[in-house]
N, C-alpha and C positions, 0 to 999 in steps of 0.2 A: 474596439476601437481603443480604448483607454489604454489596452494591455499592450499596444501597440505603441502606442506615445510615452508610454516609459522607456518600452523598447529603441526607442528612437532616440529620448533622453541619455540611456543607458551608451545608445551608440556613441554618442555626443561628448560626452564626456570622456570616453575612452580615448577619440580621437584629438581632442583637445590634450587631458594630458600627457598623448601619447605625443604630441606636437610638440609642446613645453621640453620633455624630457628630450626628445630631439634636440630641439635646440641648444639646450646644455649642451649636448654632448655635442654636435658636429664640428663645433670651432671653440676646442675649449681654451684655444690661446686668446682668442677675442675676450674671453671672461678671464682670464690673468692679466693679461693687458686691461682690462677694464680697474681690476684688482692694485695693480702696480702703479697703475697710476696715478690710482685713487694717492697712493701712501706714496706720493713723490720719485716715482726709481724711474726709469728707462728702459729696461728693458730686463726677461726671463729667461732661464732656460728651463722648456719642457720637453721631457723624452730627450734632453741632447742635443737638440737645438735651440740656438741664440734668436728671437720670438724679437720682432722690433716690436715697441710701445709707442709709437707714434705718428701723428697726424692721422692716415687715413685711417691704418688698423687700430687705434682708439677709439673715432667715430664710429667704423663698422661693432667696437667692442659694445660700445655704449647704446648704440641702435641695439643689438642681438639682446645684449641682457635685458632693454626693456621691454625688448617684443615677447621675449620667453616669460618673463613676471606677466606679463597681462595675460600673456594665451595660457598658464598655469592659473593666475586667476578667477579668471573664464570657467576655468576647467572646475576649479572647486568649487564654484558656484552653483555651475550645472550639478554637480555631483549635490550639493545642497539641495536643490531643487528637488533632482529628481527623486532622493529618500525621500522628501517631503511626497510628491506624486505616489509613490510605492505604499507607503506609511499610508494612505489615505485607502488605497487603493485592495491593502490587506483586511484593513479593516471594514471594509465594505461587505468583499469576501466571505467574510465571517459572519457577516449578519446576512449575508443573503443562502450561508450555508443550514445555518437554524432556522429558513424559513423555506415553506413550499411556494413561492414565489417561482417562474421559472429561471432558471438560470442562464447568463450567456455560454460562449463554447469560450474554452481554455483555451490557450494559448498555441498549446500541442498539438488541438483538434483543426486548429487550423492549415497546418501543411504537412501531409507525409512524413519529411527531414525533421520538422519540430517534432514529430511525436516519437520518434526512431529514438534521436537525442533523449527528449526525456526520459523514456525507456528504459534506453542502455547505461544511461546517469546514473536513473535508481539501481540499477542492476549491478552495476559498479559498487554505488554504498550499499548494499547488502553484501555482496560479496566480501567488502571489508570489514561489515560488518560480523560476521561468520566467522574472519581471521583475528580478529583483533578485541570482541567482547567481553572474553574470558567464558563464555559458556560453554561447557559439554556437551555434546551431541552425540544424542543416539545412534546407532551406529550397527549394535551387533543382532544378528540375524541367528535365529533357529526354529528348523524344524520341529524341535522338543516341544513340547506344549506346553507349561504352567500349570500346575496344581487344580487349579480354582476359578472358576465361571465367574466372574462381575455381573457383566451385561452381552448379551449377543443381541443383533437383529441383523433384522434382512431389507435391503432394499431393489424395489423393481427396476428391472433395468429398462426395457421398452412401457414410456409414454404418451398421454395423448398431449401435446404438446404445442399447439397451433396447427395450422395446415402446412399441408407440404415439407416435412421434414424427415421422412421417416428413412432414408439412405444416411440423413444428421444421426440420428438416433441408431442403424447398425453399425455406424463410426464409430460410435461413442463405445461403443462394449468394446472394440477393439481398444481405442483408448485407455479404456479403462483397467483390462488386464494389464496391458504392458506395465502403465502406473502403482494395479495392486502389488504386481511381481516386486518391485524393490519397495515396499513396505512389509510386503507378509512374513510374520514370524521376529518383527521387530521389536528388542527387547528394549525397555528401559530402569533402566538400574538405577536409584537413587542419586539426585544430583544431575541427574540428566536431561534436557532438553531433547524433546520430540520436535524434528524441521519437516510438515511435510515433503517444502518444494527442496530444500538440502536433499532431502531422501529419492525422491522423485527424478530432479533435476529438470533439464528446461527440454518440452515435449519439442521433437521435431522430426521430420519427415524421415530422417537418416536412421530415426530410433522407430519407425515403424509408425509412428502417429499417423492419424486421420482428419483431415476436417469435420468438428465436432460442432455441436451447440454454445457458443460462450455468448454473455451476456457483461455489455462493453456499451457504455457512454449512452446509457436509457436506452438502449437496444438491443435484440440478438437477432445473433449473423453468426457464421462459421465460422471458425476458426483452429489454425493445429492444434490439436490436441483436446478441442473444448469435450467438455462434461465430466471430468475428470475430478471435477468437485465432486461430483456427484461422492467420489470416498472421501475425500476430508465432512463433509457433512454428518457422512455416515460415523466417521470415529471421533466429531465432537459429540454427538447423540451418546456415542459409548463412556465418553471422556469424565459429562457433566452427569454420570452416576458414579463417579469416582470422588475420592480423594486427590487426585491429582489435581495440577494448577494451570491454566489457562493465563497464556502470561500474553498473545496474541492473536487475536480472529477476527475479522470482520465479514458481515452477511451483505448480499447482493442488496445495493440503494435505493431495488426498482424489482416488481413482482409481474411478470411479463405475461401469465399466463395463469384461467382461473383452478382452483383445486381439480386434478381429476386421479380421485381414491389415494389421496394425501393422511398419512398415517400421526407421521410430528410436525407440531406445531408450526403457525409463521413462523419464518427469523430463526429458526436455532440449529440454524447450515452453519459452515464456513466455507466464505469463497476463498480461488485461491488465484491468484496468477503469478507466475517464477518471474523473479523471482522473490519481489520487493513486496506482496499481498501475501502473506505467507500464516502456515496454520500451523503456532508453537504452546505446549504445553510444558510443563518444568513436575519432574519427580521430586517432591518436595518429603515424600516419605522413608521409613525404612523400608519399603518394602519393593518387590520387584514386578512389571506387568509388563504384560506383552497385548503384542495384538498382531490377530490374525485374521486375513482378509481368503476368499473362495467367491466360487462363484457356481451356483445353480442353474437350470434351464431355463427361469427367470427372475431370477435375483442377484445382487452382490451381497454378501451375507460376510459378518464380519464380526469378532467379540472380543472382549476384553476379558485377562487372565491376570491373575497372582500369583503372590509363590507361597501365600500363607493366608489363610482365610480370616473376614473382618468380621465383626462381632454387628457392624452395622451397615447399611444399605442407603440408596439413595431413589426417592420416588419424584419423578418434575411432570408438574400440571402448567398447563395452561390458564393464562385467566387475563378478563377484562378484551376481550377480544373484539373488534370493530371495523367495520366500512366506513368512511367517510368522506365527505364531497366535500372540496375547499374551492372555493373559486375558479367552481366547472373542473377542477381536479382530483381524483381517485387516490384515497391514500389505504393503506391499511395500518392498523396497531394492532401491540397485545403485550402482556409481560407474561413473563417465563419463570416458574418457582420454584424451589427443589425443597423438598419434605428431608431432612435427615431421620433415618428412623433405626431403632437397635433390633437386632432379628431375634434374640431371645429374651426378649423382657415383650414379644404379643404385640413387636411394632410398634411401639409407641417415639411417638415427637421429639426429636432433641432439641430442635431446628430447625427452622425456617429462614431460605434467603431469595431475596429478589434476583435471578442471575443474568438475564436478558432483558432487555426494556425497549419492544421494536418499534420503527414510526416508517415506513416508507411507500414510495409511489405506487401508485397501478395502473397499468396499462391499459387494460380493459374495466367493461362496468361492471360491477358485481351483480348480483341478484338483489341484494336490499341494503341500504348504506345509512349514515344520519350525514344532514347538510347541517353544516356548520359555517358560521360568519369568519370565525375570526381564530386562527392556528393556535394561539396562546390558549385555546379551550382542549387543545388536546394536552396539556400535559396535565389536568384534573383529574 
């Protein structure tokens, strides 16, 4: 309702300002007459035509001038009021984002047209960023593998995710194969940025993508190209075992299904949605890296390779994993830490850092959990 009020105020402001401007432009000779009569003149030439600035024209000019002034004044007052309410709404939105309380629907969720406009506005913004942000994006691919492997991982293709989604799971495999072909063999040179969305592109039916499961607005549903996040999840796991620097990453805001053979820690993935929810990392080293992807009978497999061997490695672990129940709603939290080890010094740990801290809503009831009354307690 508040979003509707803000929208209504915005429209009213626009209309009032437009009306005021229209009054100024529709009869410039009347305003000119108002000015010249004030200065004691009796006539004025506008665009080559002589304008009579006396009698009725003077009265009309004065009236139009006063009306336009009033309209513009009201318009600016509405603009100030609208900005005030917008600032309050924005502040409340920031507070609600930091709290597990139930959130209201976004404006873009209220109508398909608004959702379409919101999506394509963000996509256009991202395209402009790709053009003008000054980054050098990785685009070179090769079948020749670099000499040394940093990390390898495999991810099971078919998992039990809720009920009645077998076809979506099968479709996901098709989607994964199409998307993986756009990334396999990509080389990331020094100074280059890897962008998942820029490489894979927009998933469409014309490219062969099928409806797969995707997570959106707090629910799991079918969407064209759904499931390709499994690739970005795998790549992120490889990257955090390397000196590459993650510059853009988001994880899902909720956990829809109980663990079924989960291997990686919760929240260690990277969700993508073309093109404004991207996964990016930059190569700030002097080395060249390469990502290779392939498929076995049951798994999506991938590896991160490098052109020269490193004398250190990384070990990633999960800490403080808990399920919580707060105000009748279930949540899941954990921390992901990374140790830097010297490979040729007996695995001596030289650095430990917190790389991810996760807190997300859970849409199922976990087997065991802790009840908490105050959300603030979860930060301790």
